[in-house]
One Martini backbone bead per residue (centre of mass of N, CA, C, O) as a GRO file, in nm:
protein
  287
    1MET     BB    1  -1.430  -1.514  -0.998
    2SER     BB    2  -1.091  -1.571  -0.855
    3PHE     BB    3  -0.823  -1.521  -0.638
    4ARG     BB    4  -0.539  -1.733  -0.580
    5PRO     BB    5  -0.304  -1.769  -0.385
    6PHE     BB    6   0.052  -1.823  -0.381
    7LYS     BB    7   0.111  -2.147  -0.214
    8LYS     BB    8   0.168  -2.338  -0.481
    9LEU     BB    9   0.467  -2.440  -0.631
   10LEU     BB   10   0.604  -2.498  -0.969
   11PHE     BB   11   0.915  -2.633  -1.108
   12GLY     BB   12   1.019  -2.665  -1.436
   13PHE     BB   13   1.314  -2.855  -1.525
   14ALA     BB   14   1.637  -2.832  -1.661
   15PHE     BB   15   1.976  -2.923  -1.752
   16SER     BB   16   2.090  -2.619  -1.759
   17PRO     BB   17   2.289  -2.337  -1.735
   18SER     BB   18   2.034  -2.192  -1.559
   19LEU     BB   19   1.962  -2.362  -1.308
   20ARG     BB   20   2.092  -2.223  -1.064
   21ALA     BB   21   1.946  -1.951  -1.096
   22ASN     BB   22   1.658  -2.067  -1.085
   23VAL     BB   23   1.670  -2.194  -0.803
   24PHE     BB   24   1.730  -1.936  -0.650
   25GLU     BB   25   1.478  -1.783  -0.747
   26VAL     BB   26   1.244  -1.982  -0.651
   27THR     BB   27   1.319  -1.999  -0.350
   28ARG     BB   28   1.280  -1.704  -0.291
   29LEU     BB   29   0.987  -1.671  -0.383
   30ALA     BB   30   0.861  -1.884  -0.195
   31SER     BB   31   0.950  -1.743   0.064
   32PHE     BB   32   0.808  -1.466   0.017
   33LEU     BB   33   0.517  -1.625  -0.018
   34ASN     BB   34   0.489  -1.863   0.174
   35ALA     BB   35   0.560  -2.130   0.000
   36SER     BB   36   0.548  -2.408  -0.165
   37LEU     BB   37   0.788  -2.643  -0.338
   38ILE     BB   38   0.802  -2.794  -0.667
   39PHE     BB   39   1.011  -3.015  -0.831
   40VAL     BB   40   1.033  -3.082  -1.194
   41HIS     BB   41   1.155  -3.361  -1.391
   42VAL     BB   42   1.148  -3.437  -1.736
   43GLY     BB   43   1.307  -3.738  -1.694
   44LYS     BB   44   1.573  -3.911  -1.623
   45LYS     BB   45   1.682  -4.074  -1.341
   46THR     BB   46   1.993  -3.995  -1.178
   47PRO     BB   47   2.247  -3.978  -0.959
   48GLU     BB   48   2.381  -3.728  -1.087
   49LYS     BB   49   2.138  -3.541  -1.103
   50GLU     BB   50   2.059  -3.551  -0.804
   51LYS     BB   51   2.327  -3.444  -0.695
   52ASN     BB   52   2.339  -3.172  -0.848
   53PHE     BB   53   2.076  -3.058  -0.739
   54ASN     BB   54   2.135  -3.075  -0.430
   55LEU     BB   55   2.380  -2.887  -0.438
   56ILE     BB   56   2.227  -2.637  -0.526
   57LEU     BB   57   2.018  -2.629  -0.295
   58LYS     BB   58   2.235  -2.596  -0.061
   59GLU     BB   59   2.327  -2.301  -0.166
   60CYS     BB   60   2.075  -2.178  -0.078
   61PRO     BB   61   1.995  -1.914   0.142
   62ILE     BB   62   1.682  -1.943   0.049
   63VAL     BB   63   1.413  -2.143   0.185
   64PRO     BB   64   1.149  -2.313   0.204
   65GLY     BB   65   0.976  -2.525   0.419
   66GLU     BB   66   0.859  -2.670   0.145
   67ILE     BB   67   1.005  -2.954  -0.035
   68LYS     BB   68   0.999  -3.104  -0.367
   69LEU     BB   69   1.104  -3.399  -0.569
   70LEU     BB   70   1.035  -3.475  -0.912
   71TRP     BB   71   1.002  -3.757  -1.141
   72LYS     BB   72   0.933  -3.761  -1.504
   73GLN     BB   73   0.792  -3.942  -1.759
   74GLY     BB   74   0.772  -3.771  -2.076
   75ARG     BB   75   0.604  -3.502  -2.172
   76PRO     BB   76   0.641  -3.190  -2.071
   77VAL     BB   77   0.362  -3.064  -2.108
   78SER     BB   78   0.167  -3.290  -2.005
   79SER     BB   79   0.312  -3.339  -1.736
   80LEU     BB   80   0.293  -3.055  -1.604
   81ILE     BB   81  -0.012  -3.021  -1.627
   82SER     BB   82  -0.094  -3.275  -1.472
   83ILE     BB   83   0.052  -3.212  -1.205
   84SER     BB   84  -0.082  -2.938  -1.150
   85GLU     BB   85  -0.370  -3.053  -1.125
   86LYS     BB   86  -0.327  -3.279  -0.909
   87MET     BB   87  -0.173  -3.056  -0.701
   88ASN     BB   88  -0.300  -2.774  -0.703
   89ILE     BB   89  -0.161  -2.543  -0.851
   90ASP     BB   90  -0.097  -2.189  -0.856
   91LEU     BB   91   0.220  -2.184  -0.966
   92LEU     BB   92   0.402  -2.185  -1.268
   93LEU     BB   93   0.749  -2.237  -1.331
   94LEU     BB   94   0.956  -2.088  -1.599
   95GLY     BB   95   1.184  -2.097  -1.832
   96ALA     BB   96   1.310  -1.829  -2.056
   97LEU     BB   97   1.334  -1.667  -2.361
   98LYS     BB   98   1.297  -1.390  -2.548
   99ARG     BB   99   1.323  -1.580  -2.808
  100GLU     BB  100   1.140  -1.836  -2.921
  101LYS     BB  101   1.318  -1.934  -3.181
  102MET     BB  102   1.586  -2.009  -2.985
  103VAL     BB  103   1.455  -2.259  -2.847
  104LYS     BB  104   1.465  -2.527  -2.602
  105PHE     BB  105   1.258  -2.702  -2.443
  106TYR     BB  106   1.163  -2.495  -2.192
  107LEU     BB  107   1.286  -2.256  -2.380
  108GLY     BB  108   0.969  -2.162  -2.507
  109SER     BB  109   0.772  -2.352  -2.677
  110ILE     BB  110   0.690  -2.502  -2.417
  111ALA     BB  111   0.616  -2.257  -2.247
  112ARG     BB  112   0.403  -2.159  -2.446
  113GLU     BB  113   0.216  -2.409  -2.436
  114ILE     BB  114   0.166  -2.410  -2.133
  115THR     BB  115   0.038  -2.129  -2.117
  116ARG     BB  116  -0.215  -2.207  -2.287
  117LYS     BB  117  -0.301  -2.484  -2.100
  118ALA     BB  118  -0.303  -2.385  -1.827
  119SER     BB  119  -0.498  -2.369  -1.511
  120CYS     BB  120  -0.274  -2.188  -1.413
  121SER     BB  121  -0.047  -1.991  -1.325
  122VAL     BB  122   0.234  -1.814  -1.498
  123LEU     BB  123   0.598  -1.798  -1.481
  124LEU     BB  124   0.826  -1.619  -1.681
  125MET     BB  125   1.185  -1.658  -1.690
  126ILE     BB  126   1.469  -1.439  -1.807
  127ASN     BB  127   1.614  -1.325  -1.509
  128PRO     BB  128   1.794  -1.509  -1.353
  129SER     BB  129   1.947  -1.510  -1.013
  130ILE     BB  130   2.168  -1.554  -0.763
  131GLU     BB  131   2.140  -1.273  -0.711
  132ARG     BB  132   1.958  -1.029  -0.571
  133TYR     BB  133   1.715  -0.826  -0.735
  134HIS     BB  134   1.541  -0.558  -0.711
  135CYS     BB  135   1.202  -0.481  -0.736
  136LYS     BB  136   1.094  -0.185  -0.885
  137HIS     BB  137   0.890  -0.274  -1.140
  138ILE     BB  138   0.538  -0.311  -1.201
  139VAL     BB  139   0.339  -0.433  -1.469
  140VAL     BB  140  -0.021  -0.398  -1.534
  141ASN     BB  141  -0.310  -0.480  -1.655
  142GLY     BB  142  -0.629  -0.273  -1.733
  143PHE     BB  143  -0.839  -0.425  -1.855
  144ASP     BB  144  -1.165  -0.469  -1.988
  145SER     BB  145  -1.219  -0.727  -1.756
  146PRO     BB  146  -1.310  -0.982  -1.543
  147GLN     BB  147  -0.994  -1.062  -1.478
  148THR     BB  148  -0.842  -0.798  -1.379
  149LYS     BB  149  -0.874  -0.802  -1.073
  150ASP     BB  150  -0.697  -1.058  -1.029
  151THR     BB  151  -0.440  -0.948  -1.165
  152ILE     BB  152  -0.398  -0.706  -0.977
  153GLU     BB  153  -0.387  -0.867  -0.714
  154ALA     BB  154  -0.136  -1.030  -0.797
  155ALA     BB  155   0.053  -0.787  -0.826
  156PHE     BB  156   0.033  -0.703  -0.524
  157GLU     BB  157   0.137  -0.964  -0.405
  158MET     BB  158   0.414  -0.944  -0.543
  159GLY     BB  159   0.487  -0.665  -0.434
  160GLN     BB  160   0.498  -0.751  -0.138
  161ALA     BB  161   0.703  -0.988  -0.161
  162LEU     BB  162   0.925  -0.794  -0.333
  163GLN     BB  163   0.922  -0.495  -0.258
  164SER     BB  164   0.813  -0.290  -0.447
  165ASP     BB  165   0.827   0.041  -0.560
  166LYS     BB  166   0.632  -0.011  -0.826
  167ILE     BB  167   0.294   0.024  -0.973
  168THR     BB  168   0.158  -0.016  -1.307
  169LEU     BB  169  -0.152   0.067  -1.452
  170VAL     BB  170  -0.247  -0.043  -1.774
  171GLU     BB  171  -0.430   0.125  -2.029
  172GLU     BB  172  -0.541  -0.003  -2.323
  173VAL     BB  173  -0.606   0.198  -2.614
  174SER     BB  174  -0.770   0.214  -2.890
  175GLU     BB  175  -0.753   0.414  -3.168
  176SER     BB  176  -1.056   0.369  -3.254
  177ARG     BB  177  -1.178   0.547  -3.017
  178VAL     BB  178  -1.104   0.810  -3.160
  179ALA     BB  179  -1.158   0.842  -3.465
  180VAL     BB  180  -0.995   1.110  -3.594
  181SER     BB  181  -0.960   1.329  -3.842
  182ILE     BB  182  -0.656   1.505  -3.911
  183ASP     BB  183  -0.655   1.841  -4.074
  184ASP     BB  184  -0.659   2.041  -3.822
  185ASP     BB  185  -0.682   2.218  -3.537
  186ARG     BB  186  -0.969   2.126  -3.468
  187SER     BB  187  -0.927   1.815  -3.495
  188LEU     BB  188  -0.696   1.802  -3.292
  189ARG     BB  189  -0.859   1.904  -3.053
  190LYS     BB  190  -1.072   1.679  -3.060
  191ALA     BB  191  -0.875   1.441  -3.017
  192THR     BB  192  -0.759   1.539  -2.747
  193LEU     BB  193  -1.029   1.546  -2.586
  194LYS     BB  194  -1.096   1.247  -2.629
  195LYS     BB  195  -0.846   1.133  -2.487
  196GLU     BB  196  -0.898   1.269  -2.213
  197LYS     BB  197  -1.169   1.131  -2.160
  198ILE     BB  198  -1.071   0.839  -2.174
  199ASN     BB  199  -0.858   0.866  -1.953
  200ARG     BB  200  -1.058   0.929  -1.723
  201GLU     BB  201  -1.232   0.674  -1.749
  202GLU     BB  202  -1.002   0.469  -1.699
  203LYS     BB  203  -0.918   0.564  -1.416
  204ILE     BB  204  -1.192   0.509  -1.284
  205ARG     BB  205  -1.211   0.208  -1.348
  206VAL     BB  206  -0.948   0.123  -1.198
  207ALA     BB  207  -1.021   0.245  -0.922
  208ASP     BB  208  -1.261   0.051  -0.877
  209ILE     BB  209  -1.088  -0.204  -0.862
  210ILE     BB  210  -0.909  -0.127  -0.618
  211LYS     BB  211  -1.150  -0.120  -0.408
  212LYS     BB  212  -1.168  -0.457  -0.419
  213ILE     BB  213  -0.901  -0.467  -0.275
  214PRO     BB  214  -0.731  -0.550  -0.023
  215VAL     BB  215  -0.573  -0.331   0.182
  216LYS     BB  216  -0.319  -0.508   0.264
  217LYS     BB  217  -0.213  -0.521  -0.041
  218LEU     BB  218  -0.161  -0.196  -0.059
  219HIS     BB  219   0.027  -0.163   0.160
  220GLY     BB  220   0.315   0.036   0.085
  221LEU     BB  221   0.231   0.088  -0.215
  222ASN     BB  222   0.327   0.224  -0.522
  223TRP     BB  223   0.071   0.364  -0.736
  224ASN     BB  224  -0.034   0.379  -1.087
  225THR     BB  225  -0.156   0.521  -1.388
  226GLN     BB  226  -0.165   0.425  -1.756
  227SER     BB  227  -0.226   0.551  -2.068
  228ILE     BB  228  -0.242   0.371  -2.386
  229PHE     BB  229  -0.210   0.398  -2.738
  230GLY     BB  230  -0.305   0.091  -2.910
  231ARG     BB  231  -0.213  -0.229  -2.940
  232ARG     BB  232  -0.310  -0.496  -2.791
  233GLY     BB  233  -0.017  -0.617  -2.616
  234TYR     BB  234   0.203  -0.461  -2.767
  235SER     BB  235   0.204  -0.196  -2.599
  236ILE     BB  236   0.270  -0.316  -2.314
  237GLY     BB  237   0.535  -0.448  -2.394
  238HIS     BB  238   0.675  -0.187  -2.480
  239TYR     BB  239   0.643  -0.037  -2.213
  240ALA     BB  240   0.799  -0.239  -2.032
  241ARG     BB  241   1.064  -0.197  -2.186
  242VAL     BB  242   1.103   0.113  -2.158
  243VAL     BB  243   1.074   0.107  -1.824
  244ARG     BB  244   1.213  -0.149  -1.711
  245ALA     BB  245   1.064  -0.384  -1.612
  246ASP     BB  246   1.056  -0.670  -1.392
  247LEU     BB  247   0.730  -0.703  -1.429
  248LEU     BB  248   0.467  -0.869  -1.611
  249VAL     BB  249   0.108  -0.849  -1.584
  250MET     BB  250  -0.137  -1.092  -1.706
  251ASN     BB  251  -0.384  -1.212  -1.864
  252ALA     BB  252  -0.533  -1.471  -1.951
  253GLN     BB  253  -0.703  -1.652  -2.141
  254GLU     BB  254  -1.024  -1.605  -2.262
  255GLU     BB  255  -1.321  -1.771  -2.203
  256ASN     BB  256  -1.628  -1.750  -2.328
  257SER     BB  257  -1.582  -1.483  -2.511
  258PHE     BB  258  -1.557  -1.223  -2.716
  259LEU     BB  259  -1.244  -1.174  -2.650
  260SER     BB  260  -1.121  -1.463  -2.720
  261ARG     BB  261  -1.074  -1.397  -3.032
  262PHE     BB  262  -0.830  -1.182  -2.956
  263PHE     BB  263  -0.635  -1.237  -2.711
  264PRO     BB  264  -0.424  -1.444  -2.818
  265LYS     BB  265  -0.276  -1.230  -2.993
  266ASP     BB  266  -0.185  -1.051  -2.760
  267LEU     BB  267  -0.008  -1.269  -2.616
  268GLU     BB  268   0.187  -1.326  -2.851
  269HIS     BB  269   0.353  -1.067  -2.828
  270ILE     BB  270   0.477  -1.150  -2.555
  271LEU     BB  271   0.587  -1.448  -2.618
  272ALA     BB  272   0.778  -1.391  -2.864
  273GLU     BB  273   0.900  -1.122  -2.688
  274LEU     BB  274   1.015  -1.087  -2.397
  275PRO     BB  275   1.052  -0.800  -2.193
  276THR     BB  276   1.021  -0.984  -1.934
  277ASP     BB  277   0.896  -1.094  -1.678
  278VAL     BB  278   0.601  -1.318  -1.682
  279LEU     BB  279   0.268  -1.293  -1.552
  280ILE     BB  280   0.002  -1.533  -1.583
  281VAL     BB  281  -0.332  -1.495  -1.494
  282GLN     BB  282  -0.552  -1.735  -1.346
  283SER     BB  283  -0.864  -1.761  -1.298
  284GLN     BB  284  -1.088  -1.881  -1.056
  285LYS     BB  285  -1.350  -2.070  -1.009
  286ASP     BB  286  -1.627  -2.064  -0.842
  287GLU     BB  287  -1.781  -2.307  -0.614
   0.00000   0.00000   0.00000
């Protein structure tokens, strides 16, 4: 598996109240990534819709060099996935709301379904803005998984593009790895030492991953590691919320592995109530 840089972006949009902010947001991102951008509306094309969209696009102060606008009739999920595959999209951009149960159209259940089925990486945006807000903090999972190297590399690529102040690589450690019954000071000391040992091992493992990432992607970025003990998926989402991260970067669902039986539930914690904008990185199979 390998990470494919985000050079071809697709934004699936609806004519919702947040459209203007979303268009400003995705045109900025495509420009920062030096990527082409394809806008896709799944719905009937009308002169009024086309005029309104083009007016918004003309207002954007920063736009990428290559932009396309497509209109597609059909079901949103299957249409966007099909177009993404046919056009070899690297990153699919979608608007989303924090609580999945509150949403309609692209905002929630559809974004959630696309996230599960997409063969490319997906960025769910809950905080689009007309004015640019500086990306201060990116949180990325440091799971013990074959996909994690690609996910961390994607986080650093986004960090470079957005000129992020800090990237935190989070190793979620299951409490079951400690598994010490605390009855007295001795057992407490034993549990503490075991956590410290696991923490050291996790930091070494993540540091080894960092060594495999091109040096130019690390240049100028401030990064650190953080071990947290708890339930995988839920814990990192809570951490991202507490530290007020601007972006959470996660592995996509892992296929054909022992972990794949568990990982979907982990991602559900994130998708059910998004703590911030979430980038779900899909590793590409080497040809």
